[in-house]
KOLDREN-201720 format. One line per 2 residues: number of its first residue (from 1); their letters; for each residue x, y, z negated of C-alpha. Coordinates in nm, 3 decimals, always signed. Layout:
# residues N
NUM = a = X Y Z  ...
# end
This chain:
# residues 604
1 = mq = -2.519 -11.517 -3.623  -2.217 -11.368 -3.769
3 = ii = -2.172 -11.032 -3.991  -1.888 -10.852 -3.852
5 = kp = -1.885 -10.576 -4.093  -1.859 -10.499 -4.389
7 = id = -1.847 -10.828 -4.509  -1.815 -10.635 -4.853
9 = tv = -1.741 -10.277 -4.911  -1.722 -9.998 -5.122
11 = yy = -1.894 -9.666 -5.022  -1.790 -9.368 -5.231
13 = tn = -2.074 -9.108 -5.192  -1.798 -8.831 -5.188
15 = gy = -1.585 -9.018 -4.987  -1.445 -8.937 -4.638
17 = yp = -1.568 -9.126 -4.321  -1.393 -9.007 -3.992
19 = gd = -1.692 -9.158 -3.770  -2.043 -9.238 -3.890
21 = ip = -2.148 -9.344 -4.239  -2.052 -9.625 -4.322
23 = sl = -2.291 -9.940 -4.244  -2.386 -10.281 -4.282
25 = qi = -2.355 -10.467 -3.943  -2.443 -10.789 -3.793
27 = na = -2.374 -10.953 -3.482  -2.686 -11.135 -3.365
29 = ep = -2.564 -11.380 -3.088  -2.811 -11.694 -2.925
31 = wy = -2.799 -12.012 -3.011  -2.783 -12.140 -2.651
33 = sn = -2.619 -11.975 -2.373  -2.899 -11.985 -2.184
35 = ev = -3.125 -11.764 -2.378  -2.921 -11.456 -2.296
37 = da = -3.218 -11.299 -2.260  -3.371 -11.314 -2.579
39 = kv = -3.476 -11.025 -2.780  -3.389 -11.023 -3.179
41 = ay = -3.606 -10.792 -3.378  -3.396 -10.667 -3.733
43 = qw = -3.564 -10.615 -4.106  -3.319 -10.516 -4.357
45 = fa = -3.398 -10.618 -4.727  -3.225 -10.539 -5.065
47 = id = -3.195 -10.784 -5.363  -3.184 -10.637 -5.682
49 = en = -3.017 -10.755 -5.983  -3.328 -10.951 -6.113
51 = gy = -3.290 -11.118 -5.772  -3.623 -10.946 -5.652
53 = et = -3.620 -10.875 -5.239  -3.739 -10.520 -5.107
55 = vi = -3.808 -10.433 -4.744  -3.570 -10.118 -4.672
57 = eg = -3.846 -9.869 -4.498  -3.695 -9.784 -4.136
59 = at = -3.428 -10.019 -4.124  -3.487 -10.179 -3.779
61 = dr = -3.115 -10.178 -3.621  -2.836 -10.417 -3.660
63 = kl = -2.675 -10.165 -3.881  -2.808 -10.035 -4.205
65 = sl = -2.643 -9.723 -4.285  -2.554 -9.729 -4.695
67 = en = -2.636 -9.331 -4.713  -2.852 -9.288 -4.983
69 = lt = -2.841 -9.660 -5.088  -2.725 -9.738 -5.437
71 = tg = -2.506 -10.042 -5.530  -2.644 -10.366 -5.450
73 = ry = -2.629 -10.662 -5.201  -2.828 -10.703 -4.882
75 = yc = -2.937 -10.897 -4.566  -3.094 -10.889 -4.266
77 = rl = -3.376 -11.067 -4.122  -3.383 -11.141 -3.732
79 = ty = -3.661 -11.257 -3.551  -3.637 -11.365 -3.183
81 = sn = -3.893 -11.330 -2.902  -3.849 -11.401 -2.478
83 = aa = -3.659 -11.766 -2.581  -3.678 -12.116 -2.686
85 = ta = -3.666 -12.006 -2.996  -3.877 -11.753 -2.990
87 = gv = -4.064 -11.670 -3.308  -3.807 -11.828 -3.484
89 = sm = -3.671 -11.605 -3.811  -3.314 -11.635 -3.936
91 = ks = -3.188 -11.474 -4.274  -2.845 -11.339 -4.235
93 = dv = -2.569 -11.391 -4.499  -2.631 -11.154 -4.824
95 = vt = -2.377 -10.898 -4.807  -2.236 -10.668 -5.062
97 = at = -2.208 -10.288 -5.096  -2.096 -10.089 -5.360
99 = it = -2.162 -9.741 -5.386  -1.974 -9.511 -5.641
101 = ec = -1.872 -9.150 -5.670  -1.479 -9.126 -5.598
103 = eh = -1.260 -8.988 -5.870  -1.024 -8.809 -5.633
105 = sg = -0.656 -8.822 -5.685  -0.347 -8.773 -5.456
107 = ge = -0.294 -8.582 -5.122  -0.188 -8.225 -5.058
109 = at = -0.405 -7.934 -4.998  -0.316 -7.679 -4.683
111 = ct = -0.388 -7.324 -4.653  -0.703 -7.447 -4.370
113 = kk = -0.738 -7.782 -4.515  -0.851 -7.950 -4.865
115 = ak = -0.633 -8.222 -5.001  -0.699 -8.575 -4.897
117 = ce = -0.790 -8.835 -5.108  -0.506 -9.137 -5.106
119 = ic = -0.833 -9.334 -5.230  -1.107 -9.238 -5.007
121 = ga = -0.970 -9.039 -4.765  -1.224 -8.790 -4.886
123 = ey = -1.114 -8.423 -4.882  -1.112 -8.219 -5.228
125 = ge = -1.064 -7.919 -5.382  -1.023 -7.611 -5.175
127 = pl = -0.824 -7.521 -4.909  -0.489 -7.299 -5.054
129 = gh = -0.627 -7.007 -4.821  -0.388 -6.810 -4.573
131 = dy = -0.122 -6.560 -4.734  -0.090 -6.352 -4.459
133 = vv = +0.158 -6.059 -4.457  +0.253 -5.802 -4.145
135 = ik = +0.530 -5.884 -3.966  +0.518 -5.625 -3.683
137 = vv = +0.329 -5.275 -3.580  +0.305 -5.212 -3.228
139 = ep = +0.213 -4.833 -3.199  -0.079 -4.733 -2.945
141 = dy = +0.032 -4.539 -2.639  -0.157 -4.412 -2.321
143 = rn = -0.220 -4.766 -2.175  -0.212 -4.971 -2.451
145 = eg = -0.405 -5.010 -2.816  -0.187 -5.065 -3.089
147 = ys = -0.188 -5.331 -3.349  -0.079 -5.506 -3.625
149 = vf = +0.057 -5.871 -3.631  -0.002 -6.072 -3.944
151 = ec = +0.173 -6.415 -4.045  +0.097 -6.635 -4.302
153 = tr = +0.356 -6.723 -4.523  +0.294 -7.046 -4.617
155 = ck = +0.166 -7.169 -4.218  +0.354 -6.914 -4.029
157 = ds = -0.024 -6.874 -3.872  -0.092 -6.588 -3.709
159 = yi = -0.326 -6.356 -3.600  -0.324 -5.989 -3.457
161 = gn = -0.539 -5.727 -3.635  -0.545 -5.338 -3.704
163 = rv = -0.618 -5.244 -3.341  -0.611 -4.893 -3.317
165 = pv = -0.760 -4.727 -2.974  -0.562 -4.639 -2.722
167 = kp = -0.381 -4.305 -2.735  -0.609 -4.081 -2.575
169 = ip = -0.368 -3.878 -2.285  -0.343 -3.488 -2.404
171 = dv = -0.440 -3.209 -2.180  -0.210 -3.051 -1.970
173 = ee = -0.085 -2.750 -2.135  +0.129 -2.444 -2.068
175 = ia = +0.067 -2.389 -1.707  +0.227 -2.082 -1.560
177 = ve = +0.211 -1.959 -1.232  +0.573 -1.946 -1.119
179 = kt = +0.592 -1.778 -0.773  +0.298 -1.647 -0.573
181 = ty = +0.318 -1.568 -0.184  +0.024 -1.494 +0.033
183 = ne = +0.027 -1.872 +0.144  +0.175 -2.064 -0.121
185 = vd = +0.167 -2.066 -0.508  +0.415 -2.258 -0.737
187 = is = +0.285 -2.360 -1.040  +0.434 -2.579 -1.371
189 = wk = +0.331 -2.706 -1.662  +0.489 -2.872 -1.982
191 = ni = +0.558 -3.220 -1.878  +0.383 -3.469 -2.082
193 = sg = +0.617 -3.770 -2.195  +0.512 -4.135 -2.151
195 = vd = +0.263 -4.076 -1.883  +0.298 -4.234 -1.545
197 = gy = +0.199 -3.886 -1.346  -0.022 -3.629 -1.256
199 = yv = -0.368 -3.581 -1.047  -0.305 -3.246 -0.900
201 = ec = -0.561 -3.083 -0.704  -0.698 -2.798 -0.517
203 = yv = -1.010 -2.732 -0.358  -0.951 -2.613 +0.010
205 = gn = -1.173 -2.612 +0.261  -1.454 -2.753 +0.055
207 = qw = -1.283 -3.036 -0.050  -1.051 -3.122 -0.304
209 = kq = -0.680 -3.148 -0.185  -0.434 -3.374 -0.314
211 = ig = -0.059 -3.216 -0.377  +0.262 -3.358 -0.474
213 = fs = +0.458 -3.284 -0.781  +0.827 -3.307 -0.928
215 = td = +0.950 -3.339 -1.287  +1.256 -3.163 -1.398
217 = gd = +1.286 -3.185 -1.768  +1.015 -3.097 -1.970
219 = rv = +0.861 -2.878 -1.672  +0.670 -3.051 -1.375
221 = aa = +0.625 -2.843 -1.070  +0.370 -2.838 -0.787
223 = kl = +0.373 -2.621 -0.463  +0.035 -2.538 -0.356
225 = sg = +0.075 -2.436 +0.067  -0.159 -2.379 +0.315
227 = ls = -0.355 -2.099 +0.134  -0.519 -1.808 +0.256
229 = ag = -0.366 -1.468 +0.150  -0.563 -1.300 -0.083
231 = lk = -0.815 -1.570 -0.183  -0.916 -1.726 -0.530
233 = yk = -0.854 -2.106 -0.534  -0.919 -2.367 -0.799
235 = vr = -0.702 -2.597 -0.932  -0.718 -2.867 -1.161
237 = ia = -0.421 -3.101 -1.303  -0.442 -3.428 -1.507
239 = ay = -0.193 -3.688 -1.675  -0.255 -4.042 -1.593
241 = ag = -0.138 -4.360 -1.719  -0.200 -4.698 -1.652
243 = rf = -0.556 -4.713 -1.581  -0.635 -4.374 -1.832
245 = ta = -0.672 -4.040 -1.684  -0.702 -3.754 -1.915
247 = kf = -0.964 -3.453 -1.886  -0.885 -3.257 -1.586
249 = rc = -0.771 -2.893 -1.670  -0.939 -2.642 -1.425
251 = fy = -0.794 -2.297 -1.371  -0.755 -2.064 -1.090
253 = vd = -0.462 -1.920 -0.881  -0.471 -1.618 -0.664
255 = tv = -0.291 -1.560 -0.337  -0.087 -1.247 -0.295
257 = ps = -0.273 -1.011 -0.059  -0.149 -1.025 +0.304
259 = pv = +0.098 -0.726 +0.381  -0.043 -0.393 +0.523
261 = wn = -0.015 -0.290 +0.871  -0.022 +0.017 +1.086
263 = in = +0.135 +0.256 +0.862  +0.065 +0.610 +1.059
265 = tv = +0.120 +0.999 +0.999  -0.222 +1.129 +1.014
267 = ka = -0.138 +1.461 +0.919  +0.152 +1.634 +0.818
269 = td = +0.221 +1.989 +0.665  +0.576 +2.114 +0.555
271 = et = +0.439 +2.010 +0.175  +0.224 +1.707 +0.221
273 = vr = +0.207 +1.399 +0.478  -0.138 +1.223 +0.509
275 = is = -0.111 +0.833 +0.612  -0.323 +0.548 +0.669
277 = ws = -0.299 +0.183 +0.740  -0.503 -0.109 +0.863
279 = rn = -0.779 -0.230 +0.560  -0.713 -0.544 +0.411
281 = ar = -1.046 -0.682 +0.334  -0.935 -0.913 +0.055
283 = ad = -0.710 -0.646 -0.162  -0.837 -0.449 -0.430
285 = gy = -0.656 -0.150 -0.326  -0.337 -0.019 -0.217
287 = kv = -0.001 +0.090 -0.422  +0.176 +0.363 -0.205
289 = ew = +0.533 +0.489 -0.297  +0.753 +0.715 -0.152
291 = yi = +1.127 +0.781 -0.237  +1.211 +1.146 -0.355
293 = nn = +1.426 +1.247 -0.634  +1.654 +0.904 -0.589
295 = qw = +1.328 +0.745 -0.735  +1.017 +0.602 -0.629
297 = sv = +0.719 +0.796 -0.689  +0.391 +0.609 -0.719
299 = kt = +0.036 +0.684 -0.635  -0.242 +0.409 -0.687
301 = vt = -0.534 +0.402 -0.400  -0.854 +0.245 -0.552
303 = gn = -1.084 +0.015 -0.295  -0.951 -0.168 +0.013
305 = nn = -1.180 +0.052 +0.187  -0.957 +0.382 +0.102
307 = is = -0.685 +0.331 +0.366  -0.502 +0.672 +0.350
309 = av = -0.328 +0.849 +0.102  -0.195 +1.214 +0.086
311 = id = +0.156 +1.234 -0.028  +0.274 +1.570 -0.142
313 = gl = +0.537 +1.744 -0.368  +0.795 +1.753 -0.029
315 = ca = +1.021 +1.962 +0.112  +0.993 +2.076 +0.454
317 = gt = +1.156 +1.910 +0.733  +1.215 +1.648 +0.591
319 = ry = +1.211 +1.282 +0.642  +1.129 +1.039 +0.319
321 = kv = +1.120 +0.666 +0.310  +0.790 +0.505 +0.227
323 = rv = +0.636 +0.159 +0.128  +0.285 +0.043 +0.123
325 = sa = +0.125 -0.288 -0.067  -0.173 -0.453 -0.145
327 = yk = -0.292 -0.529 -0.467  -0.543 -0.791 -0.608
329 = gd = -0.546 -0.810 -0.959  -0.201 -0.834 -1.108
331 = ly = -0.107 -0.958 -0.762  +0.124 -0.750 -0.493
333 = sp = +0.147 -0.803 -0.126  +0.527 -0.763 -0.011
335 = yt = +0.588 -0.375 +0.060  +0.549 -0.261 +0.456
337 = yg = +0.830 +0.035 +0.485  +0.796 +0.311 +0.702
339 = yi = +0.910 +0.657 +0.729  +0.706 +1.029 +0.713
341 = dt = +0.876 +1.369 +0.809  +0.725 +1.704 +0.682
343 = lp = +0.687 +2.000 +0.912  +0.948 +2.248 +0.883
345 = sk = +0.827 +2.563 +0.685  +0.597 +2.818 +0.891
347 = vt = +0.827 +3.107 +1.022  +0.796 +3.414 +0.783
349 = gi = +0.882 +3.784 +0.782  +0.784 +3.792 +1.185
351 = tk = +0.839 +4.161 +1.272  +0.762 +4.323 +1.609
353 = tv = +0.887 +4.592 +1.876  +0.689 +4.655 +2.196
355 = ts = +0.746 +4.826 +2.515  +0.508 +4.822 +2.777
357 = ss = +0.660 +4.542 +2.953  +0.815 +4.338 +2.708
359 = ft = +0.800 +4.288 +2.318  +1.095 +4.159 +2.085
361 = lk = +1.023 +3.921 +1.785  +1.233 +3.907 +1.466
363 = wd = +1.191 +3.668 +1.199  +1.365 +3.486 +0.880
365 = kn = +1.609 +3.184 +0.926  +1.430 +2.911 +0.854
367 = es = +1.663 +2.669 +0.709  +1.426 +2.355 +0.774
369 = ad = +1.435 +2.394 +1.151  +1.633 +2.256 +1.450
371 = gy = +1.545 +2.603 +1.581  +1.197 +2.772 +1.751
373 = na = +0.976 +2.772 +2.010  +0.807 +3.097 +2.121
375 = qy = +0.492 +3.068 +2.276  +0.298 +3.379 +2.450
377 = ya = +0.015 +3.298 +2.660  -0.035 +3.465 +2.967
379 = eg = -0.188 +3.398 +3.322  -0.382 +3.183 +3.220
381 = kw = -0.145 +2.959 +3.047  +0.093 +2.896 +2.763
383 = ne = +0.451 +2.973 +2.847  +0.750 +2.886 +2.603
385 = kt = +1.066 +2.975 +2.517  +1.298 +2.740 +2.337
387 = lt = +1.549 +2.852 +2.089  +1.820 +2.618 +1.986
389 = gn = +1.968 +2.646 +1.637  +1.745 +2.796 +1.317
391 = nk = +2.003 +3.108 +1.279  +1.848 +3.231 +1.631
393 = tt = +1.581 +3.428 +1.490  +1.535 +3.661 +1.787
395 = vt = +1.330 +3.684 +2.123  +1.223 +3.899 +2.359
397 = ig = +0.959 +3.853 +2.603  +0.954 +4.082 +2.925
399 = sl = +0.768 +4.106 +3.248  +0.469 +4.177 +3.074
401 = kg = +0.206 +4.402 +3.164  +0.114 +4.727 +3.004
403 = yk = -0.191 +4.798 +2.768  -0.265 +4.393 +2.753
405 = ty = -0.295 +4.185 +2.423  -0.130 +3.874 +2.438
407 = kv = -0.126 +3.571 +2.196  +0.206 +3.468 +2.046
409 = ri = +0.311 +3.159 +1.857  +0.634 +3.145 +1.681
411 = ka = +0.661 +2.757 +1.560  +1.023 +2.602 +1.397
413 = yk = +1.093 +2.299 +1.501  +1.270 +1.979 +1.354
415 = ge = +1.315 +1.689 +1.631  +0.976 +1.653 +1.762
417 = le = +0.812 +1.831 +1.495  +0.677 +2.179 +1.463
419 = sa = +0.560 +2.365 +1.197  +0.246 +2.540 +1.125
421 = fd = +0.178 +2.895 +1.316  -0.038 +3.172 +1.284
423 = di = -0.158 +3.360 +1.620  +0.006 +3.659 +1.671
425 = yi = -0.192 +3.927 +1.857  +0.057 +4.169 +2.077
427 = tt = -0.049 +4.451 +2.296  +0.223 +4.593 +2.510
429 = ap = +0.302 +4.984 +2.477  +0.136 +5.204 +2.773
431 = tk = +0.300 +5.193 +3.127  +0.589 +5.418 +3.178
433 = vs = +0.513 +5.739 +3.284  +0.552 +5.815 +3.636
435 = gl = +0.572 +6.139 +3.859  +0.801 +6.322 +3.600
437 = kv = +0.915 +6.620 +3.733  +1.002 +7.012 +3.667
439 = ks = +0.733 +7.214 +3.829  +0.902 +7.538 +3.689
441 = av = +1.186 +7.628 +3.504  +1.257 +7.989 +3.509
443 = ds = +1.417 +8.201 +3.246  +1.346 +8.079 +2.911
445 = ka = +1.077 +7.834 +3.007  +1.037 +7.550 +3.196
447 = vv = +0.696 +7.344 +3.308  +0.719 +6.975 +3.373
449 = iw = +0.439 +6.760 +3.527  +0.361 +6.398 +3.571
451 = na = +0.076 +6.139 +3.669  -0.192 +6.112 +3.447
453 = da = -0.246 +5.800 +3.277  -0.621 +5.724 +3.193
455 = na = -0.536 +5.410 +2.964  -0.300 +5.636 +2.751
457 = dg = -0.440 +5.849 +2.402  -0.210 +6.126 +2.539
459 = yn = +0.157 +6.178 +2.573  +0.499 +6.279 +2.368
461 = ve = +0.725 +6.496 +2.559  +1.080 +6.582 +2.436
463 = yy = +1.367 +6.777 +2.534  +1.692 +6.770 +2.393
465 = ig = +1.807 +7.124 +2.274  +2.003 +7.266 +1.955
467 = gk = +2.180 +6.856 +1.938  +1.819 +6.696 +1.830
469 = wv = +1.548 +6.599 +2.047  +1.231 +6.887 +2.011
471 = kk = +0.872 +6.651 +2.037  +0.552 +6.799 +2.130
473 = ti = +0.258 +6.585 +2.134  -0.012 +6.617 +2.388
475 = td = -0.348 +6.485 +2.243  -0.483 +6.462 +2.579
477 = nk = -0.441 +6.192 +2.841  -0.609 +6.421 +3.136
479 = ta = -0.342 +6.694 +3.023  -0.006 +6.557 +3.212
481 = ka = +0.211 +6.880 +3.200  +0.420 +7.057 +2.960
483 = vl = +0.584 +7.388 +2.892  +0.909 +7.391 +2.744
485 = gg = +1.027 +7.692 +2.570  +1.378 +7.873 +2.433
487 = lt = +1.572 +7.759 +2.699  +1.864 +7.894 +2.804
489 = py = +1.920 +7.962 +3.198  +2.126 +7.780 +3.403
491 = it = +2.184 +7.497 +3.106  +2.041 +7.165 +3.170
493 = yk = +1.829 +6.971 +2.928  +1.745 +6.638 +2.927
495 = vr = +1.345 +6.589 +2.928  +1.156 +6.246 +2.880
497 = vr = +0.815 +6.191 +2.822  +0.580 +5.853 +2.739
499 = ay = +0.237 +5.780 +2.683  +0.115 +5.661 +2.378
501 = kd = -0.207 +5.460 +2.255  -0.268 +5.412 +1.880
503 = nl = +0.048 +5.347 +1.754  +0.208 +5.188 +2.058
505 = yg = +0.415 +5.418 +2.258  +0.555 +5.353 +2.650
507 = dy = +0.910 +5.343 +2.756  +1.011 +5.711 +2.815
509 = sy = +1.069 +5.851 +3.165  +1.343 +6.090 +3.167
511 = tt = +1.479 +6.405 +3.335  +1.646 +6.699 +3.331
513 = vt = +1.519 +7.091 +3.330  +1.789 +7.381 +3.464
515 = av = +1.604 +7.699 +3.418  +1.736 +8.009 +3.645
517 = ls = +1.681 +8.360 +3.604  +1.329 +8.522 +3.756
519 = pv = +1.405 +8.773 +4.021  +1.426 +9.114 +3.913
521 = tn = +1.079 +9.294 +3.961  +0.867 +9.639 +3.983
523 = ik = +1.194 +9.806 +4.146  +1.097 +10.140 +4.164
525 = vv = +1.285 +10.494 +4.175  +1.218 +10.734 +3.904
527 = sa = +1.429 +11.024 +4.040  +1.565 +11.114 +4.389
529 = kr = +1.843 +11.363 +4.465  +2.005 +11.475 +4.744
531 = ns = +2.314 +11.289 +4.689  +2.172 +11.064 +4.413
533 = it = +1.890 +10.838 +4.324  +1.780 +10.647 +3.996
535 = vk = +1.593 +10.299 +3.980  +1.450 +10.141 +3.728
537 = wg = +1.307 +9.791 +3.703  +1.184 +9.518 +3.483
539 = kn = +1.356 +9.384 +3.203  +1.472 +9.025 +3.182
541 = as = +1.524 +8.932 +2.814  +1.690 +8.607 +2.934
543 = ad = +1.978 +8.814 +3.121  +2.343 +8.893 +3.013
545 = gy = +2.294 +9.218 +3.261  +2.179 +9.270 +3.622
547 = kv = +2.386 +9.360 +3.923  +2.257 +9.651 +4.187
549 = ei = +2.379 +9.691 +4.475  +2.330 +9.948 +4.755
551 = yk = +2.428 +9.882 +5.174  +2.615 +10.221 +5.269
553 = gg = +2.911 +10.226 +5.440  +2.841 +9.930 +5.657
555 = kw = +2.877 +9.699 +5.329  +2.709 +9.650 +4.971
557 = vk = +2.860 +9.847 +4.720  +2.813 +9.675 +4.375
559 = kt = +2.733 +9.794 +4.029  +2.695 +9.568 +3.724
561 = lk = +2.516 +9.646 +3.429  +2.586 +9.467 +3.085
563 = gs = +2.261 +9.399 +2.853  +1.943 +9.280 +2.942
565 = tn = +1.751 +9.634 +2.824  +1.980 +9.840 +3.054
567 = at = +1.708 +9.843 +3.361  +1.803 +10.177 +3.522
569 = vt = +2.074 +10.263 +3.707  +2.175 +10.598 +3.898
571 = ig = +2.362 +10.584 +4.222  +2.588 +10.875 +4.350
573 = gl = +2.763 +10.966 +4.697  +2.425 +10.935 +4.889
575 = ra = +2.356 +11.150 +5.185  +2.050 +11.364 +5.154
577 = gs = +1.716 +11.234 +5.324  +1.852 +10.904 +5.393
579 = vy = +1.695 +10.592 +5.318  +1.926 +10.315 +5.153
581 = kv = +1.881 +9.964 +5.097  +1.921 +9.799 +4.750
583 = ri = +1.896 +9.461 +4.628  +1.915 +9.384 +4.234
585 = as = +1.975 +9.041 +4.062  +1.977 +8.963 +3.686
587 = yk = +2.301 +8.725 +3.563  +2.394 +8.521 +3.311
589 = ga = +2.720 +8.442 +3.274  +2.861 +8.324 +3.625
591 = nt = +2.499 +8.269 +3.711  +2.306 +8.517 +3.917
593 = st = +1.921 +8.486 +3.993  +1.803 +8.547 +4.353
595 = yt = +1.832 +8.964 +4.452  +1.536 +9.142 +4.484
597 = ya = +1.503 +9.406 +4.778  +1.411 +9.750 +4.806
599 = nv = +1.431 +10.066 +5.036  +1.518 +10.387 +4.874
601 = kt = +1.524 +10.713 +5.004  +1.734 +11.047 +4.893
603 = ak = +1.580 +11.357 +4.900  +1.646 +11.651 +5.139
# end
């Protein structure tokens, strides 16, 4: 048996022991090599300064901890068992242990450790503690948090502190719609410095569609394509950096309505044109413009069902450029262009003259026209005459029937457009009087006759006398004759006759009349003597005189009497009781009436 350690030791109650608390320890070895299996029981005793021994309770191991022991001497009793020497007890050598408190000294404290006593190796005092200062500050960004690096001025120990949360990515700002068409929208927004990019999405076809973008300086742009015209689309944009994404900024964009189609002229006048176009169901309305007086005039049509507009204040016979755009909110479709034409102005100043077989119309020149179409309804159809040139303002329609009313229209035309018109009803004059002839013309009077016209109201009979036409009106259509007075025999007079109805007059029928002197009448003998005879006859006021002839001696012996009132003559140189043939004629100038004959007898 041998005490290994300690034989004698000093134990400082405040000392440093890197391992277990120091202990007294013995090494019990068997006496004989064949007792290797012997078991040993240990019991420790303390010997005080007076030599008294005291059992140390609980100390039954080969080691005796010096903890809580006082300065003194100690030994261990060993008792063997299971060996040839079983029951033999042996006492260890007395060992001494000094237990005291060290007054530390020496060593050097650090920031984290106390000073180490050079005597007992125990730490004493307090660590110096770190003296940290900030040597680096890292600002937070959109990907990483910010922090400060602290370092001890003594030991250079460092740590990271003052952590600042990751900088939140701001919302996208200054969103602008740069360009809009009916199937694309160009948008832009302010670029956020320091981000990796943007999520740009448009809700199309019941799903979010990812949109590409491009950056140019401080602006970012994206094109939304594949859209439909006249619709509102939801768009959202969020910036991202690393694994962090900002909150989406949502907004709406509208596509331009599709262009207007099928601009047509519905109705035109000489001052207005109504146009129409195909309905755009996605529009709020339409903007109609027309170019007049070197500028575009505008009319707004509200509601997409209202697909027509009246353009007014126009000039007759003029072509205008028009354009129509559909609008939705503040967005307008591309213009659709077209042309409209006003009608020439209505023909004015129409006057008419009619005959029994024709009528002639005259009107004012129409500056807005290229020419005129004259139409009249006859024989169950419309007949037309075209006059080329707006200065041709007269037309005559012939081969018509008398006493017939015709519907007539005069239209100005410009290109293929015709003006408005008023129906004109023209009644032709009565037919030309037929069968006009002289029934008699004797002395100063003549009687003319013609065939009666049952459709007429009466007749105008005129004859040219004294350098003018003298007119007689007959108001009975059955009276188809007229007596013309004041004639001079043997002078030819022009006579014309026309039928009338209301204020319409037929064409004249012409003839001439020449009156002759009437034969002498009422020849009688007023006195008969043996060698002479006196004869008297009726006076003719139209005559210049008379020619009296008696047949004697085998020939006619003539005597001329001047003056229409000189109607008595005495013829002498006759034989008594003889019968003579006498003839008398009145004369006018060189013209002589027919002779009237009579037999006269002288007295015996």
